[in-house]
Every structure is written in structure tokens, then in C-alpha cells.
mmCIF file of the N, C-alpha and C atoms, coordinates in Angstrom:
data_MODEL
# 
_entry.id   MODEL 
# 
loop_
_atom_site.group_PDB 
_atom_site.id 
_atom_site.type_symbol 
_atom_site.label_atom_id 
_atom_site.label_alt_id 
_atom_site.label_comp_id 
_atom_site.label_asym_id 
_atom_site.label_entity_id 
_atom_site.label_seq_id 
_atom_site.pdbx_PDB_ins_code 
_atom_site.Cartn_x 
_atom_site.Cartn_y 
_atom_site.Cartn_z 
_atom_site.occupancy 
_atom_site.B_iso_or_equiv 
_atom_site.pdbx_formal_charge 
_atom_site.auth_seq_id 
_atom_site.auth_comp_id 
_atom_site.auth_asym_id 
_atom_site.auth_atom_id 
_atom_site.pdbx_PDB_model_num 
ATOM 1   N N  . UNK A 1 1  ? -10.743 1.926   -17.573 1.00 0.00 ? 1  UNK A N  1 
ATOM 2   C CA . UNK A 1 1  ? -10.407 0.602   -17.092 1.00 0.00 ? 1  UNK A CA 1 
ATOM 3   C C  . UNK A 1 1  ? -10.859 0.473   -15.636 1.00 0.00 ? 1  UNK A C  1 
ATOM 4   N N  . UNK A 1 2  ? -11.634 -0.552  -15.344 1.00 0.00 ? 2  UNK A N  1 
ATOM 5   C CA . UNK A 1 2  ? -12.082 -0.800  -13.980 1.00 0.00 ? 2  UNK A CA 1 
ATOM 6   C C  . UNK A 1 2  ? -11.090 -1.756  -13.321 1.00 0.00 ? 2  UNK A C  1 
ATOM 7   N N  . UNK A 1 3  ? -10.483 -1.288  -12.232 1.00 0.00 ? 3  UNK A N  1 
ATOM 8   C CA . UNK A 1 3  ? -9.497  -2.084  -11.513 1.00 0.00 ? 3  UNK A CA 1 
ATOM 9   C C  . UNK A 1 3  ? -10.025 -2.289  -10.113 1.00 0.00 ? 3  UNK A C  1 
ATOM 10  N N  . UNK A 1 4  ? -10.041 -3.541  -9.644  1.00 0.00 ? 4  UNK A N  1 
ATOM 11  C CA . UNK A 1 4  ? -10.658 -3.809  -8.359  1.00 0.00 ? 4  UNK A CA 1 
ATOM 12  C C  . UNK A 1 4  ? -9.688  -4.197  -7.265  1.00 0.00 ? 4  UNK A C  1 
ATOM 13  N N  . UNK A 1 5  ? -8.877  -5.201  -7.471  1.00 0.00 ? 5  UNK A N  1 
ATOM 14  C CA . UNK A 1 5  ? -8.043  -5.693  -6.384  1.00 0.00 ? 5  UNK A CA 1 
ATOM 15  C C  . UNK A 1 5  ? -6.818  -4.811  -6.182  1.00 0.00 ? 5  UNK A C  1 
ATOM 16  N N  . UNK A 1 6  ? -6.233  -4.922  -5.006  1.00 0.00 ? 6  UNK A N  1 
ATOM 17  C CA . UNK A 1 6  ? -5.018  -4.175  -4.691  1.00 0.00 ? 6  UNK A CA 1 
ATOM 18  C C  . UNK A 1 6  ? -3.931  -4.499  -5.708  1.00 0.00 ? 6  UNK A C  1 
ATOM 19  N N  . UNK A 1 7  ? -3.780  -5.776  -5.994  1.00 0.00 ? 7  UNK A N  1 
ATOM 20  C CA . UNK A 1 7  ? -2.737  -6.213  -6.913  1.00 0.00 ? 7  UNK A CA 1 
ATOM 21  C C  . UNK A 1 7  ? -2.960  -5.654  -8.313  1.00 0.00 ? 7  UNK A C  1 
ATOM 22  N N  . UNK A 1 8  ? -4.210  -5.622  -8.763  1.00 0.00 ? 8  UNK A N  1 
ATOM 23  C CA . UNK A 1 8  ? -4.515  -5.065  -10.078 1.00 0.00 ? 8  UNK A CA 1 
ATOM 24  C C  . UNK A 1 8  ? -4.223  -3.567  -10.110 1.00 0.00 ? 8  UNK A C  1 
ATOM 25  N N  . UNK A 1 9  ? -4.568  -2.885  -9.041  1.00 0.00 ? 9  UNK A N  1 
ATOM 26  C CA . UNK A 1 9  ? -4.291  -1.446  -8.973  1.00 0.00 ? 9  UNK A CA 1 
ATOM 27  C C  . UNK A 1 9  ? -2.790  -1.186  -9.000  1.00 0.00 ? 9  UNK A C  1 
ATOM 28  N N  . UNK A 1 10 ? -2.044  -1.974  -8.255  1.00 0.00 ? 10 UNK A N  1 
ATOM 29  C CA . UNK A 1 10 ? -0.593  -1.808  -8.217  1.00 0.00 ? 10 UNK A CA 1 
ATOM 30  C C  . UNK A 1 10 ? 0.015   -2.099  -9.587  1.00 0.00 ? 10 UNK A C  1 
ATOM 31  N N  . UNK A 1 11 ? -0.452  -3.133  -10.224 1.00 0.00 ? 11 UNK A N  1 
ATOM 32  C CA . UNK A 1 11 ? 0.042   -3.481  -11.555 1.00 0.00 ? 11 UNK A CA 1 
ATOM 33  C C  . UNK A 1 11 ? -0.253  -2.353  -12.551 1.00 0.00 ? 11 UNK A C  1 
ATOM 34  N N  . UNK A 1 12 ? -1.454  -1.799  -12.479 1.00 0.00 ? 12 UNK A N  1 
ATOM 35  C CA . UNK A 1 12 ? -1.813  -0.689  -13.377 1.00 0.00 ? 12 UNK A CA 1 
ATOM 36  C C  . UNK A 1 12 ? -0.930  0.527   -13.095 1.00 0.00 ? 12 UNK A C  1 
ATOM 37  N N  . UNK A 1 13 ? -0.676  0.815   -11.834 1.00 0.00 ? 13 UNK A N  1 
ATOM 38  C CA . UNK A 1 13 ? 0.184   1.941   -11.481 1.00 0.00 ? 13 UNK A CA 1 
ATOM 39  C C  . UNK A 1 13 ? 1.593   1.725   -12.046 1.00 0.00 ? 13 UNK A C  1 
ATOM 40  N N  . UNK A 1 14 ? 2.082   0.509   -11.987 1.00 0.00 ? 14 UNK A N  1 
ATOM 41  C CA . UNK A 1 14 ? 3.399   0.199   -12.547 1.00 0.00 ? 14 UNK A CA 1 
ATOM 42  C C  . UNK A 1 14 ? 3.405   0.369   -14.072 1.00 0.00 ? 14 UNK A C  1 
ATOM 43  N N  . UNK A 1 15 ? 2.308   -0.009  -14.727 1.00 0.00 ? 15 UNK A N  1 
ATOM 44  C CA . UNK A 1 15 ? 2.202   0.174   -16.178 1.00 0.00 ? 15 UNK A CA 1 
ATOM 45  C C  . UNK A 1 15 ? 2.225   1.657   -16.531 1.00 0.00 ? 15 UNK A C  1 
ATOM 46  N N  . UNK A 1 16 ? 1.477   2.438   -15.768 1.00 0.00 ? 16 UNK A N  1 
ATOM 47  C CA . UNK A 1 16 ? 1.430   3.887   -16.006 1.00 0.00 ? 16 UNK A CA 1 
ATOM 48  C C  . UNK A 1 16 ? 2.821   4.481   -15.841 1.00 0.00 ? 16 UNK A C  1 
ATOM 49  N N  . UNK A 1 17 ? 3.495   4.096   -14.785 1.00 0.00 ? 17 UNK A N  1 
ATOM 50  C CA . UNK A 1 17 ? 4.841   4.592   -14.521 1.00 0.00 ? 17 UNK A CA 1 
ATOM 51  C C  . UNK A 1 17 ? 5.767   4.294   -15.697 1.00 0.00 ? 17 UNK A C  1 
ATOM 52  N N  . UNK A 1 18 ? 5.681   3.071   -16.177 1.00 0.00 ? 18 UNK A N  1 
ATOM 53  C CA . UNK A 1 18 ? 6.540   2.662   -17.292 1.00 0.00 ? 18 UNK A CA 1 
ATOM 54  C C  . UNK A 1 18 ? 6.233   3.471   -18.548 1.00 0.00 ? 18 UNK A C  1 
ATOM 55  N N  . UNK A 1 19 ? 4.948   3.659   -18.843 1.00 0.00 ? 19 UNK A N  1 
ATOM 56  C CA . UNK A 1 19 ? 4.559   4.416   -20.034 1.00 0.00 ? 19 UNK A CA 1 
ATOM 57  C C  . UNK A 1 19 ? 5.054   5.854   -19.967 1.00 0.00 ? 19 UNK A C  1 
ATOM 58  N N  . UNK A 1 20 ? 4.909   6.486   -18.808 1.00 0.00 ? 20 UNK A N  1 
ATOM 59  C CA . UNK A 1 20 ? 5.327   7.877   -18.671 1.00 0.00 ? 20 UNK A CA 1 
ATOM 60  C C  . UNK A 1 20 ? 6.850   7.978   -18.760 1.00 0.00 ? 20 UNK A C  1 
ATOM 61  N N  . UNK A 1 21 ? 7.554   7.061   -18.121 1.00 0.00 ? 21 UNK A N  1 
ATOM 62  C CA . UNK A 1 21 ? 9.030   7.106   -18.129 1.00 0.00 ? 21 UNK A CA 1 
ATOM 63  C C  . UNK A 1 21 ? 9.621   6.904   -19.518 1.00 0.00 ? 21 UNK A C  1 
ATOM 64  N N  . UNK A 1 22 ? 8.942   6.125   -20.355 1.00 0.00 ? 22 UNK A N  1 
ATOM 65  C CA . UNK A 1 22 ? 9.445   5.926   -21.717 1.00 0.00 ? 22 UNK A CA 1 
ATOM 66  C C  . UNK A 1 22 ? 9.460   7.237   -22.486 1.00 0.00 ? 22 UNK A C  1 
ATOM 67  N N  . UNK A 1 23 ? 8.514   8.120   -22.171 1.00 0.00 ? 23 UNK A N  1 
ATOM 68  C CA . UNK A 1 23 ? 8.469   9.424   -22.821 1.00 0.00 ? 23 UNK A CA 1 
ATOM 69  C C  . UNK A 1 23 ? 8.037   9.385   -24.268 1.00 0.00 ? 23 UNK A C  1 
ATOM 70  N N  . UNK A 1 24 ? 7.383   8.328   -24.670 1.00 0.00 ? 24 UNK A N  1 
ATOM 71  C CA . UNK A 1 24 ? 6.977   8.167   -26.071 1.00 0.00 ? 24 UNK A CA 1 
ATOM 72  C C  . UNK A 1 24 ? 5.512   8.506   -26.294 1.00 0.00 ? 24 UNK A C  1 
ATOM 73  N N  . UNK A 1 25 ? 4.886   9.191   -25.345 1.00 0.00 ? 25 UNK A N  1 
ATOM 74  C CA . UNK A 1 25 ? 3.466   9.533   -25.489 1.00 0.00 ? 25 UNK A CA 1 
ATOM 75  C C  . UNK A 1 25 ? 3.314   11.051  -25.446 1.00 0.00 ? 25 UNK A C  1 
ATOM 76  N N  . UNK A 1 26 ? 2.229   11.503  -26.011 1.00 0.00 ? 26 UNK A N  1 
ATOM 77  C CA . UNK A 1 26 ? 1.957   12.942  -26.066 1.00 0.00 ? 26 UNK A CA 1 
ATOM 78  C C  . UNK A 1 26 ? 1.764   13.496  -24.658 1.00 0.00 ? 26 UNK A C  1 
ATOM 79  N N  . UNK A 1 27 ? 2.033   14.772  -24.498 1.00 0.00 ? 27 UNK A N  1 
ATOM 80  C CA . UNK A 1 27 ? 1.921   15.427  -23.204 1.00 0.00 ? 27 UNK A CA 1 
ATOM 81  C C  . UNK A 1 27 ? 0.519   15.279  -22.617 1.00 0.00 ? 27 UNK A C  1 
ATOM 82  N N  . UNK A 1 28 ? -0.485  15.435  -23.423 1.00 0.00 ? 28 UNK A N  1 
ATOM 83  C CA . UNK A 1 28 ? -1.872  15.315  -22.950 1.00 0.00 ? 28 UNK A CA 1 
ATOM 84  C C  . UNK A 1 28 ? -2.155  13.896  -22.444 1.00 0.00 ? 28 UNK A C  1 
ATOM 85  N N  . UNK A 1 29 ? -1.663  12.906  -23.148 1.00 0.00 ? 29 UNK A N  1 
ATOM 86  C CA . UNK A 1 29 ? -1.843  11.514  -22.719 1.00 0.00 ? 29 UNK A CA 1 
ATOM 87  C C  . UNK A 1 29 ? -1.063  11.241  -21.432 1.00 0.00 ? 29 UNK A C  1 
ATOM 88  N N  . UNK A 1 30 ? 0.145   11.790  -21.369 1.00 0.00 ? 30 UNK A N  1 
ATOM 89  C CA . UNK A 1 30 ? 0.957   11.616  -20.168 1.00 0.00 ? 30 UNK A CA 1 
ATOM 90  C C  . UNK A 1 30 ? 0.277   12.263  -18.969 1.00 0.00 ? 30 UNK A C  1 
ATOM 91  N N  . UNK A 1 31 ? -0.342  13.402  -19.176 1.00 0.00 ? 31 UNK A N  1 
ATOM 92  C CA . UNK A 1 31 ? -1.048  14.088  -18.088 1.00 0.00 ? 31 UNK A CA 1 
ATOM 93  C C  . UNK A 1 31 ? -2.235  13.265  -17.613 1.00 0.00 ? 31 UNK A C  1 
ATOM 94  N N  . UNK A 1 32 ? -2.979  12.692  -18.551 1.00 0.00 ? 32 UNK A N  1 
ATOM 95  C CA . UNK A 1 32 ? -4.128  11.853  -18.185 1.00 0.00 ? 32 UNK A CA 1 
ATOM 96  C C  . UNK A 1 32 ? -3.656  10.617  -17.419 1.00 0.00 ? 32 UNK A C  1 
ATOM 97  N N  . UNK A 1 33 ? -2.564  10.018  -17.863 1.00 0.00 ? 33 UNK A N  1 
ATOM 98  C CA . UNK A 1 33 ? -2.018  8.854   -17.158 1.00 0.00 ? 33 UNK A CA 1 
ATOM 99  C C  . UNK A 1 33 ? -1.530  9.243   -15.763 1.00 0.00 ? 33 UNK A C  1 
ATOM 100 N N  . UNK A 1 34 ? -0.904  10.416  -15.665 1.00 0.00 ? 34 UNK A N  1 
ATOM 101 C CA . UNK A 1 34 ? -0.426  10.890  -14.375 1.00 0.00 ? 34 UNK A CA 1 
ATOM 102 C C  . UNK A 1 34 ? -1.599  11.059  -13.404 1.00 0.00 ? 34 UNK A C  1 
ATOM 103 N N  . UNK A 1 35 ? -2.693  11.644  -13.885 1.00 0.00 ? 35 UNK A N  1 
ATOM 104 C CA . UNK A 1 35 ? -3.887  11.809  -13.049 1.00 0.00 ? 35 UNK A CA 1 
ATOM 105 C C  . UNK A 1 35 ? -4.423  10.455  -12.593 1.00 0.00 ? 35 UNK A C  1 
ATOM 106 N N  . UNK A 1 36 ? -4.480  9.493   -13.503 1.00 0.00 ? 36 UNK A N  1 
ATOM 107 C CA . UNK A 1 36 ? -4.935  8.149   -13.145 1.00 0.00 ? 36 UNK A CA 1 
ATOM 108 C C  . UNK A 1 36 ? -3.998  7.536   -12.106 1.00 0.00 ? 36 UNK A C  1 
ATOM 109 N N  . UNK A 1 37 ? -2.697  7.728   -12.301 1.00 0.00 ? 37 UNK A N  1 
ATOM 110 C CA . UNK A 1 37 ? -1.719  7.192   -11.371 1.00 0.00 ? 37 UNK A CA 1 
ATOM 111 C C  . UNK A 1 37 ? -1.848  7.792   -9.982  1.00 0.00 ? 37 UNK A C  1 
ATOM 112 N N  . UNK A 1 38 ? -2.083  9.097   -9.902  1.00 0.00 ? 38 UNK A N  1 
ATOM 113 C CA . UNK A 1 38 ? -2.258  9.757   -8.608  1.00 0.00 ? 38 UNK A CA 1 
ATOM 114 C C  . UNK A 1 38 ? -3.487  9.201   -7.894  1.00 0.00 ? 38 UNK A C  1 
ATOM 115 N N  . UNK A 1 39 ? -4.557  8.989   -8.644  1.00 0.00 ? 39 UNK A N  1 
ATOM 116 C CA . UNK A 1 39 ? -5.780  8.429   -8.063  1.00 0.00 ? 39 UNK A CA 1 
ATOM 117 C C  . UNK A 1 39 ? -5.521  7.007   -7.540  1.00 0.00 ? 39 UNK A C  1 
ATOM 118 N N  . UNK A 1 40 ? -4.859  6.193   -8.343  1.00 0.00 ? 40 UNK A N  1 
ATOM 119 C CA . UNK A 1 40 ? -4.545  4.827   -7.928  1.00 0.00 ? 40 UNK A CA 1 
ATOM 120 C C  . UNK A 1 40 ? -3.635  4.816   -6.698  1.00 0.00 ? 40 UNK A C  1 
ATOM 121 N N  . UNK A 1 41 ? -2.638  5.695   -6.684  1.00 0.00 ? 41 UNK A N  1 
ATOM 122 C CA . UNK A 1 41 ? -1.719  5.756   -5.544  1.00 0.00 ? 41 UNK A CA 1 
ATOM 123 C C  . UNK A 1 41 ? -2.480  6.101   -4.270  1.00 0.00 ? 41 UNK A C  1 
ATOM 124 N N  . UNK A 1 42 ? -3.438  7.016   -4.363  1.00 0.00 ? 42 UNK A N  1 
ATOM 125 C CA . UNK A 1 42 ? -4.252  7.372   -3.198  1.00 0.00 ? 42 UNK A CA 1 
ATOM 126 C C  . UNK A 1 42 ? -5.088  6.196   -2.717  1.00 0.00 ? 42 UNK A C  1 
ATOM 127 N N  . UNK A 1 43 ? -5.677  5.466   -3.656  1.00 0.00 ? 43 UNK A N  1 
ATOM 128 C CA . UNK A 1 43 ? -6.484  4.296   -3.294  1.00 0.00 ? 43 UNK A CA 1 
ATOM 129 C C  . UNK A 1 43 ? -5.620  3.215   -2.642  1.00 0.00 ? 43 UNK A C  1 
ATOM 130 N N  . UNK A 1 44 ? -4.431  2.987   -3.202  1.00 0.00 ? 44 UNK A N  1 
ATOM 131 C CA . UNK A 1 44 ? -3.523  1.988   -2.641  1.00 0.00 ? 44 UNK A CA 1 
ATOM 132 C C  . UNK A 1 44 ? -3.080  2.391   -1.236  1.00 0.00 ? 44 UNK A C  1 
ATOM 133 N N  . UNK A 1 45 ? -2.780  3.662   -1.049  1.00 0.00 ? 45 UNK A N  1 
ATOM 134 C CA . UNK A 1 45 ? -2.377  4.155   0.264   1.00 0.00 ? 45 UNK A CA 1 
ATOM 135 C C  . UNK A 1 45 ? -3.490  3.949   1.284   1.00 0.00 ? 45 UNK A C  1 
ATOM 136 N N  . UNK A 1 46 ? -4.707  4.229   0.870   1.00 0.00 ? 46 UNK A N  1 
ATOM 137 C CA . UNK A 1 46 ? -5.868  4.053   1.755   1.00 0.00 ? 46 UNK A CA 1 
ATOM 138 C C  . UNK A 1 46 ? -6.025  2.579   2.157   1.00 0.00 ? 46 UNK A C  1 
ATOM 139 N N  . UNK A 1 47 ? -5.875  1.692   1.182   1.00 0.00 ? 47 UNK A N  1 
ATOM 140 C CA . UNK A 1 47 ? -5.992  0.260   1.473   1.00 0.00 ? 47 UNK A CA 1 
ATOM 141 C C  . UNK A 1 47 ? -4.881  -0.214  2.401   1.00 0.00 ? 47 UNK A C  1 
ATOM 142 N N  . UNK A 1 48 ? -3.654  0.248   2.152   1.00 0.00 ? 48 UNK A N  1 
ATOM 143 C CA . UNK A 1 48 ? -2.534  -0.136  3.008   1.00 0.00 ? 48 UNK A CA 1 
ATOM 144 C C  . UNK A 1 48 ? -2.732  0.355   4.439   1.00 0.00 ? 48 UNK A C  1 
ATOM 145 N N  . UNK A 1 49 ? -3.222  1.566   4.591   1.00 0.00 ? 49 UNK A N  1 
ATOM 146 C CA . UNK A 1 49 ? -3.484  2.102   5.928   1.00 0.00 ? 49 UNK A CA 1 
ATOM 147 C C  . UNK A 1 49 ? -4.550  1.285   6.652   1.00 0.00 ? 49 UNK A C  1 
ATOM 148 N N  . UNK A 1 50 ? -5.569  0.842   5.926   1.00 0.00 ? 50 UNK A N  1 
ATOM 149 C CA . UNK A 1 50 ? -6.623  0.025   6.532   1.00 0.00 ? 50 UNK A CA 1 
ATOM 150 C C  . UNK A 1 50 ? -6.061  -1.319  6.987   1.00 0.00 ? 50 UNK A C  1 
ATOM 151 N N  . UNK A 1 51 ? -5.233  -1.926  6.162   1.00 0.00 ? 51 UNK A N  1 
ATOM 152 C CA . UNK A 1 51 ? -4.620  -3.206  6.520   1.00 0.00 ? 51 UNK A CA 1 
ATOM 153 C C  . UNK A 1 51 ? -3.689  -3.022  7.711   1.00 0.00 ? 51 UNK A C  1 
ATOM 154 N N  . UNK A 1 52 ? -2.918  -1.958  7.703   1.00 0.00 ? 52 UNK A N  1 
ATOM 155 C CA . UNK A 1 52 ? -2.018  -1.685  8.819   1.00 0.00 ? 52 UNK A CA 1 
ATOM 156 C C  . UNK A 1 52 ? -2.795  -1.541  10.125  1.00 0.00 ? 52 UNK A C  1 
ATOM 157 N N  . UNK A 1 53 ? -3.941  -0.846  10.076  1.00 0.00 ? 53 UNK A N  1 
ATOM 158 C CA . UNK A 1 53 ? -4.777  -0.710  11.268  1.00 0.00 ? 53 UNK A CA 1 
ATOM 159 C C  . UNK A 1 53 ? -5.289  -2.047  11.757  1.00 0.00 ? 53 UNK A C  1 
ATOM 160 N N  . UNK A 1 54 ? -5.703  -2.903  10.836  1.00 0.00 ? 54 UNK A N  1 
ATOM 161 C CA . UNK A 1 54 ? -6.189  -4.230  11.222  1.00 0.00 ? 54 UNK A CA 1 
ATOM 162 C C  . UNK A 1 54 ? -5.071  -5.053  11.856  1.00 0.00 ? 54 UNK A C  1 
ATOM 163 N N  . UNK A 1 55 ? -3.881  -4.972  11.289  1.00 0.00 ? 55 UNK A N  1 
ATOM 164 C CA . UNK A 1 55 ? -2.743  -5.715  11.832  1.00 0.00 ? 55 UNK A CA 1 
ATOM 165 C C  . UNK A 1 55 ? -2.393  -5.208  13.221  1.00 0.00 ? 55 UNK A C  1 
ATOM 166 N N  . UNK A 1 56 ? -2.401  -3.895  13.401  1.00 0.00 ? 56 UNK A N  1 
ATOM 167 C CA . UNK A 1 56 ? -2.101  -3.324  14.713  1.00 0.00 ? 56 UNK A CA 1 
ATOM 168 C C  . UNK A 1 56 ? -3.097  -3.809  15.763  1.00 0.00 ? 56 UNK A C  1 
ATOM 169 N N  . UNK A 1 57 ? -4.368  -3.921  15.387  1.00 0.00 ? 57 UNK A N  1 
ATOM 170 C CA . UNK A 1 57 ? -5.377  -4.420  16.325  1.00 0.00 ? 57 UNK A CA 1 
ATOM 171 C C  . UNK A 1 57 ? -5.114  -5.881  16.679  1.00 0.00 ? 57 UNK A C  1 
ATOM 172 N N  . UNK A 1 58 ? -4.756  -6.671  15.689  1.00 0.00 ? 58 UNK A N  1 
ATOM 173 C CA . UNK A 1 58 ? -4.490  -8.092  15.932  1.00 0.00 ? 58 UNK A CA 1 
ATOM 174 C C  . UNK A 1 58 ? -3.266  -8.286  16.819  1.00 0.00 ? 58 UNK A C  1 
ATOM 175 N N  . UNK A 1 59 ? -2.248  -7.498  16.585  1.00 0.00 ? 59 UNK A N  1 
ATOM 176 C CA . UNK A 1 59 ? -1.015  -7.623  17.352  1.00 0.00 ? 59 UNK A CA 1 
ATOM 177 C C  . UNK A 1 59 ? -1.216  -7.126  18.784  1.00 0.00 ? 59 UNK A C  1 
ATOM 178 N N  . UNK A 1 60 ? -2.138  -6.211  18.990  1.00 0.00 ? 60 UNK A N  1 
ATOM 179 C CA . UNK A 1 60 ? -2.357  -5.624  20.308  1.00 0.00 ? 60 UNK A CA 1 
ATOM 180 C C  . UNK A 1 60 ? -3.129  -6.551  21.251  1.00 0.00 ? 60 UNK A C  1 
ATOM 181 N N  . UNK A 1 61 ? -3.597  -7.679  20.767  1.00 0.00 ? 61 UNK A N  1 
ATOM 182 C CA . UNK A 1 61 ? -4.335  -8.624  21.610  1.00 0.00 ? 61 UNK A CA 1 
ATOM 183 C C  . UNK A 1 61 ? -3.327  -9.480  22.371  1.00 0.00 ? 61 UNK A C  1 
ATOM 184 N N  . UNK A 1 62 ? -3.408  -9.505  23.710  1.00 0.00 ? 62 UNK A N  1 
ATOM 185 C CA . UNK A 1 62 ? -2.451  -10.309 24.482  1.00 0.00 ? 62 UNK A CA 1 
ATOM 186 C C  . UNK A 1 62 ? -2.621  -11.800 24.186  1.00 0.00 ? 62 UNK A C  1 
ATOM 187 N N  . UNK A 1 63 ? -1.517  -12.536 24.276  1.00 0.00 ? 63 UNK A N  1 
ATOM 188 C CA . UNK A 1 63 ? -1.565  -13.976 24.026  1.00 0.00 ? 63 UNK A CA 1 
ATOM 189 C C  . UNK A 1 63 ? -2.316  -14.695 25.130  1.00 0.00 ? 63 UNK A C  1 
ATOM 190 N N  . UNK A 1 64 ? -2.135  -14.254 26.368  1.00 0.00 ? 64 UNK A N  1 
ATOM 191 C CA . UNK A 1 64 ? -2.806  -14.879 27.514  1.00 0.00 ? 64 UNK A CA 1 
ATOM 192 C C  . UNK A 1 64 ? -3.562  -13.801 28.281  1.00 0.00 ? 64 UNK A C  1 
ATOM 193 N N  . UNK A 1 65 ? -4.629  -14.201 28.923  1.00 0.00 ? 65 UNK A N  1 
ATOM 194 C CA . UNK A 1 65 ? -5.434  -13.265 29.699  1.00 0.00 ? 65 UNK A CA 1 
ATOM 195 C C  . UNK A 1 65 ? -4.596  -12.662 30.828  1.00 0.00 ? 65 UNK A C  1 
ATOM 196 N N  . UNK A 1 66 ? -4.703  -11.359 30.991  1.00 0.00 ? 66 UNK A N  1 
ATOM 197 C CA . UNK A 1 66 ? -3.979  -10.664 32.038  1.00 0.00 ? 66 UNK A CA 1 
ATOM 198 C C  . UNK A 1 66 ? -2.558  -10.282 31.645  1.00 0.00 ? 66 UNK A C  1 
ATOM 199 N N  . UNK A 1 67 ? -2.135  -10.710 30.476  1.00 0.00 ? 67 UNK A N  1 
ATOM 200 C CA . UNK A 1 67 ? -0.794  -10.418 29.991  1.00 0.00 ? 67 UNK A CA 1 
ATOM 201 C C  . UNK A 1 67 ? -0.836  -9.145  29.148  1.00 0.00 ? 67 UNK A C  1 
ATOM 202 N N  . UNK A 1 68 ? 0.208   -8.375  29.209  1.00 0.00 ? 68 UNK A N  1 
ATOM 203 C CA . UNK A 1 68 ? 0.279   -7.165  28.383  1.00 0.00 ? 68 UNK A CA 1 
ATOM 204 C C  . UNK A 1 68 ? 0.445   -7.563  26.919  1.00 0.00 ? 68 UNK A C  1 
ATOM 205 N N  . UNK A 1 69 ? -0.203  -6.847  26.002  1.00 0.00 ? 69 UNK A N  1 
ATOM 206 C CA . UNK A 1 69 ? -0.064  -7.189  24.590  1.00 0.00 ? 69 UNK A CA 1 
ATOM 207 C C  . UNK A 1 69 ? 1.328   -6.858  24.061  1.00 0.00 ? 69 UNK A C  1 
ATOM 208 N N  . UNK A 1 70 ? 1.762   -7.618  23.081  1.00 0.00 ? 70 UNK A N  1 
ATOM 209 C CA . UNK A 1 70 ? 3.015   -7.334  22.386  1.00 0.00 ? 70 UNK A CA 1 
ATOM 210 C C  . UNK A 1 70 ? 2.657   -6.375  21.264  1.00 0.00 ? 70 UNK A C  1 
ATOM 211 N N  . UNK A 1 71 ? 3.200   -5.191  21.295  1.00 0.00 ? 71 UNK A N  1 
ATOM 212 C CA . UNK A 1 71 ? 2.819   -4.168  20.334  1.00 0.00 ? 71 UNK A CA 1 
ATOM 213 C C  . UNK A 1 71 ? 3.750   -4.093  19.129  1.00 0.00 ? 71 UNK A C  1 
ATOM 214 N N  . UNK A 1 72 ? 4.613   -5.049  18.991  1.00 0.00 ? 72 UNK A N  1 
ATOM 215 C CA . UNK A 1 72 ? 5.515   -5.098  17.851  1.00 0.00 ? 72 UNK A CA 1 
ATOM 216 C C  . UNK A 1 72 ? 5.206   -6.359  17.060  1.00 0.00 ? 72 UNK A C  1 
ATOM 217 N N  . UNK A 1 73 ? 5.352   -6.265  15.736  1.00 0.00 ? 73 UNK A N  1 
ATOM 218 C CA . UNK A 1 73 ? 5.060   -7.436  14.906  1.00 0.00 ? 73 UNK A CA 1 
ATOM 219 C C  . UNK A 1 73 ? 6.045   -8.562  15.131  1.00 0.00 ? 73 UNK A C  1 
ATOM 220 N N  . UNK A 1 74 ? 7.325   -8.252  15.253  1.00 0.00 ? 74 UNK A N  1 
ATOM 221 C CA . UNK A 1 74 ? 8.347   -9.272  15.427  1.00 0.00 ? 74 UNK A CA 1 
ATOM 222 C C  . UNK A 1 74 ? 9.290   -8.857  16.555  1.00 0.00 ? 74 UNK A C  1 
ATOM 223 N N  . UNK A 1 75 ? 8.833   -8.940  17.793  1.00 0.00 ? 75 UNK A N  1 
ATOM 224 C CA . UNK A 1 75 ? 9.670   -8.487  18.917  1.00 0.00 ? 75 UNK A CA 1 
ATOM 225 C C  . UNK A 1 75 ? 10.959  -9.286  19.048  1.00 0.00 ? 75 UNK A C  1 
ATOM 226 N N  . UNK A 1 76 ? 10.945  -10.524 18.581  1.00 0.00 ? 76 UNK A N  1 
ATOM 227 C CA . UNK A 1 76 ? 12.156  -11.343 18.687  1.00 0.00 ? 76 UNK A CA 1 
ATOM 228 C C  . UNK A 1 76 ? 13.277  -10.828 17.789  1.00 0.00 ? 76 UNK A C  1 
ATOM 229 N N  . UNK A 1 77 ? 12.939  -10.010 16.799  1.00 0.00 ? 77 UNK A N  1 
ATOM 230 C CA . UNK A 1 77 ? 13.942  -9.453  15.908  1.00 0.00 ? 77 UNK A CA 1 
ATOM 231 C C  . UNK A 1 77 ? 14.491  -8.121  16.388  1.00 0.00 ? 77 UNK A C  1 
ATOM 232 N N  . UNK A 1 78 ? 13.918  -7.605  17.451  1.00 0.00 ? 78 UNK A N  1 
ATOM 233 C CA . UNK A 1 78 ? 14.353  -6.321  17.990  1.00 0.00 ? 78 UNK A CA 1 
ATOM 234 C C  . UNK A 1 78 ? 15.799  -6.458  18.482  1.00 0.00 ? 78 UNK A C  1 
ATOM 235 N N  . UNK A 1 79 ? 16.640  -5.511  18.077  1.00 0.00 ? 79 UNK A N  1 
ATOM 236 C CA . UNK A 1 79 ? 18.037  -5.568  18.492  1.00 0.00 ? 79 UNK A CA 1 
ATOM 237 C C  . UNK A 1 79 ? 18.148  -5.198  19.958  1.00 0.00 ? 79 UNK A C  1 
ATOM 238 N N  . UNK A 1 80 ? 19.007  -5.902  20.626  1.00 0.00 ? 80 UNK A N  1 
ATOM 239 C CA . UNK A 1 80 ? 19.223  -5.635  22.049  1.00 0.00 ? 80 UNK A CA 1 
ATOM 240 C C  . UNK A 1 80 ? 20.269  -4.555  22.195  1.00 0.00 ? 80 UNK A C  1 
ATOM 241 N N  . UNK A 1 81 ? 19.995  -3.663  23.102  1.00 0.00 ? 81 UNK A N  1 
ATOM 242 C CA . UNK A 1 81 ? 20.923  -2.540  23.311  1.00 0.00 ? 81 UNK A CA 1 
ATOM 243 C C  . UNK A 1 81 ? 21.841  -2.809  24.468  1.00 0.00 ? 81 UNK A C  1 
# 
């Protein structure tokens, strides 16, 4: 099965998880699904890390010239000590 988008990969990983948890498949099939799931999980992790890096770069840009960048996504939600 060729899976391209993040959402499709996540959906496939959820399907694999469900199939394995049901326990109604042969050990060899479960092992093959597990291998596919591990591969998908690695790809999803890689994509999430790339998105996180892009977001960090965007957030690190100061709003005004000469101003220090806000390095938190939602600084207004930060609890005051």
C-alpha cells in the first residue's frame, strides 16, 4: 500500500494497531504489520520533527525590528510565578 500524506500514514498506523490488538491474525501477519507500523511511526516522527523545526523558526522571528523574538508559541498562556 502506497501512503503519501501525513494523515494517510497516521490512519494506516491506527488500522495496523487495531488489527494487531484484536489478536485475530496469524503471528507472521502480525509481525509483518508490526514492521510496517514501525516504519510508518518513524516516517511520522520525521515529518513532525520537520514541522516543529519550521514552527520554531517562524516563532523566533521578532514582531518588530530590533525587538527580541518570542521563543514560545503561546507566551500569554505561560503561568505567572
